[in-house]
GUFIKOL-230859 format. One record per residue (C-alpha): z, x, y. Coordinates in steps of 0.05 Angstrom, whole numbers, plus 5000, padded with zeros to 4 digits. Example, Ala and Ser with C-alpha at 12.3 -4.5 7.8 and 13.67 -1.06 7.14 Angstrom:
GUFIKOL-230859
515652464910/514352734979/
END
This chain:
GUFIKOL-230859
527953524378/529054194413/522854494443/520855164411/519655794453/512255754434/511855044459/515155244524/510155814533/503955384517/499755214578/500954524605/494954074591/493953324593/491052924535/484252644550/486151974519/492651874558/494151144573/488450914528/490150454470/493450784410/490050304362/484650714325/479750124325/480250014400/481050714427/473750944415/471250334452/476150444509/473951174512/466750964521/468450454575/472950934612/467851494612/462751014643/467250914705/471351554707/467051874761/465551264804/467351354878/474251124901/474850524947/481850554977/482349945022/489849865025/493850495038/498550845085/495951555091/497051745165/490551725204/492852355241/491852755178/484352615179/483552635255/487053315263/484853595195/490254115196/492854455133/498554125097/505054475112/508154605044/508554304974/515053924988/512453595051/506153385016/508553154948/516053004953/518452785022/513352225036/513351934965/518351364963/516851244890/519451944875/525151934925/528251304897/528451574826/531752234847/536651874893/538551414835/540552044797/545152324851/540552684900/541152484973/535352375021/537552965066/537753415005/530553204991/528353405061/528452725094/530652755167/534152205205/530651725253/534652035311/530852685301/536553065270/534553565215/535853415142/541353775104/536054165068/530654475112/528054985061/521954665028/522755124968/529854854956/527254144961/521854314911/527054604863/531053964868/524853564850/523054014791/530253994765/529753234764/523053214728/526052904665/528352294706/521052104716/519452034641/516051384625/514551204697/507851164732/510551674782/510652184725/503352004707/500952094779/504752734791/502653084727/495452894742/496053174812/499353824790/494753974731/488053704753/488353814829/492754424836/491454774770/498854814750/499755054678/507355004671/511554374664/516354274722/523454504709/528854904743/525955524710/518755414732/519955114801/518555734842/512255914804/509455214811/511355204885/507455854895/501355584858/501154944899/502455324965/496755794950/492055214939/494254875004/492455515042/485155425019/480755055070/478254645012/484954295011/484854035082/484953275088/477553185104/475453645048/479853274999/476152635015/470152954981/474153294926/477552634908/471052244911/473751764964/467951364992/472250965040/479650955057/483550485102/489650695141/495050215165/496150185240/501149815284/499449235330/499949685392/495550255365/490950575415/486250745358/485051415391/485051785324/479951305295/475651395356/475852145344/473952045272/468151605292/465752145341/466052645283/461852195238/467551935195/468151245227/465150895166/469551275118/476551245148/477850545173/483650235211/487649645186/491849225234/499149115213/502048615263/508648465227/513048755283/510148285335/510647675290/518147755277/521947385333/528647645309/526748375314/531148725366/524849075393/520548445394/519648425470/518049165475/513149145417/509648545446/509148895513/506349515480/501149105444/499048765509/498649435544/493949705490/488949155506/490249085581/493848415576/500348285614/503947855563/508347365601/507146745558/505446515488/498246415510/497947135534/501047355468/495547015428/490247305474/493048005463/492947925388/485747675389/483748255434/487048765390/483648465328/477048545364/478549275380/480249415308/473949075284/469749475334/473050115307/470849945236/476949555213/475749045159/482748755147/489648585172/495848705132/502048245129/508548355092/513147755108/519147605065/516046935044/508846695047/509946035083/503945845126/506345185156/503945125229/508344885286/506944455346/503844905399/509044735452/514844865403/511845545386/511145715460/518445535473/520845955415/516646545437/519546525507/526646495480/525447085434/522547515489/528447365534/533547495479/530148145458/529448395529/536848215543/539048615482/534949215504/537549195576/544849155555/544249635498/547649145452/545748545409/543647945450/549547535473/550146775478/547046765547/540647045518/540046445470/537346845411/532946495360/536246325293/533746615226/530845935209/527045905275/524446615265/522046425195/518645805222/515146205276/512946725225/509946185182/506445895242/503546575260/500946685190/497146035199/494646265267/492646935236/488446555185/485146165241/483446815277/480847115212/476246525201/473246685270/472847445267/472347535191/477648065184/480448005113/487647755112/491948155064/498547825047/504048155006/510647795012/516847784969/520548424987/527248535021/525749145064/531049685072/535949385022/540949955035/543049795106/546350455125/540950885095/535450485128/538850535196/539451285188/532951475154/528250905172/523750475127/519750665066/525151085032/525250714966/530050154984/525049574986/527149094931/523148484904/525247764907/522347134874/516646814913/513346124912/506046084932/503245414912/506645014968/507245595015/499845745019/497545015018/497144925095/492945545102/488445385043/487744655063/485144895130/481245515110/480745585035/473545355036/471745625105/465646085099/468546595147/475546645118/477647155064/484647305040/487447774987/494347594961/498948094926/505848034895/510848414854/513747774825/510247774758/512247064741/507346764791/500947094766/499346594711/503246014741/500746024813/496446584839/491146604785/490045844789/489645894865/484746474864/480946134808/478945544852/479145714926/472946114946/476546455004/482146744961/482347374919/488047614876/490448314891/492448804837/499748974821/503049444870/509449824879/513749754817/508049434779/502349944785/504550224718/500850204651/504549624618/504949204682/497549304694/496049044624/500648454635/497048304700/490248274665/493147844609/496547364657/490947294709/484247364673/484246724633/485046304696/481946714752/476947124713/475247824737/470847634796/476547294834/480547944837/479848494889/479849114845/485249644846/489649774908/493450434910/498150244968/500650954980/502051475034/502152014980/494952244992/494152684931/496452134885/490451694903/485551964850/491151954798/492851224813/485651004809/484651394745/490551054713/487850374733/481050534704/484250754638/488450124633/482549674649/478350044598/483649914546/484149174562/476649084561/476149474496/480748974463/476248404485/470348774454/474048924390/475948184385/468647994397/470347644462/465848104503/459748514487/460349264501/455149244557/459048674591/465449074586/462149684617/459349264674/466148934685/469649604687/464949834742/466249184780/473849274776/473650014796/468449984850/464249364864/469648844872/473849214924/467549354964/465648624961/472748374977/473048795040/465748795059/464248815133/462148125156/
END
């Protein structure tokens, strides 16, 4: 149906019942449940907003740099329809400028591609941001792009839109950043000095120093040792440096570590075998760096199978460390990172080319859970984007091991229908209490309230159906909605 001129001219508004059930018997119940949790504070314990934004608290540069360039959900959809990353303002890892340096032109490209977002969660998040945060009253299109750009730019010039002010505006009670193994934590120390140390928390992401086959393994390990004052010359030094860095993160307010291996194997190795592999990997990585080329035969590089075995061993070692220092172990395997080789080499990671694979958890997690699944000091939250395993493996595991919590859908699955499928697949076996609440997993800061709002709407709809079917009382549904939105994530990541 062609849109009429009157419809085009009408102010853009969002329906108050969006994403709630269409069923007239269930919608009023969902409405009541949603309204009970709509304004609860946001607990964002797994995200990727740069800590520098909060430490420096400088104004955001322009609408494109805030809403388009860092959002890989958006980039991937536009690239799939013919746009290129340089045309969308993405620069190369070598520092060269993108093909398009005019943020207004990038914004026009985004608005021209608005129709490609229909039916996606990206559309839901962006329209919520534009209308409810920035006061935009026109739907994005080629015709309206400049006017919307000017409206968003004017808002960003207001001090009330600086990062720290937005923490209050968005109702974010606590937010965790993701920081590399070698982080100095200087930005978090500044935040602590400014009274925000309990609100913006670090999360240790040690993946780079657990991957023996990384070409920068030796350099990354050395940087990690330098951050904690340990000269890493052996496997024992390496473990000491990791423990020391974990202690530094915990002292800075950190509550968790974050791990994204391809597979979740947690089988430990013999200590001597692990030490020998570590030594070989350091020599091979250092040889490649010194020659400027891939390690040759003389460097005796580790094989992919050996690297995978060491990674599994180090996940087990991480669990052992977590049982001692009580940092929550977040595990989200099952993704081939940087699927497009040439684009990843040129533009770096997190550009939309991370693609899921099938994952097996029951056998893979057994060594870790045999050792620590009932340990009073160990806590783990497991995520996946392989939907098949929710009912078959993860819900049964989370439904019996006290140390394990099931994380919410993420990436491709934090969408309305997938969220409903998650509740339907997991609840009957794991219940609600063995989940960790919603995880937004984003570096697109302004999408955080929109993502949490969508999750609250979907959970309200699911709970409303249970009430309508007389499987829950309304007061139980309201209490459960508050648990899912607020209490469960706080409990799952509580400081120990």
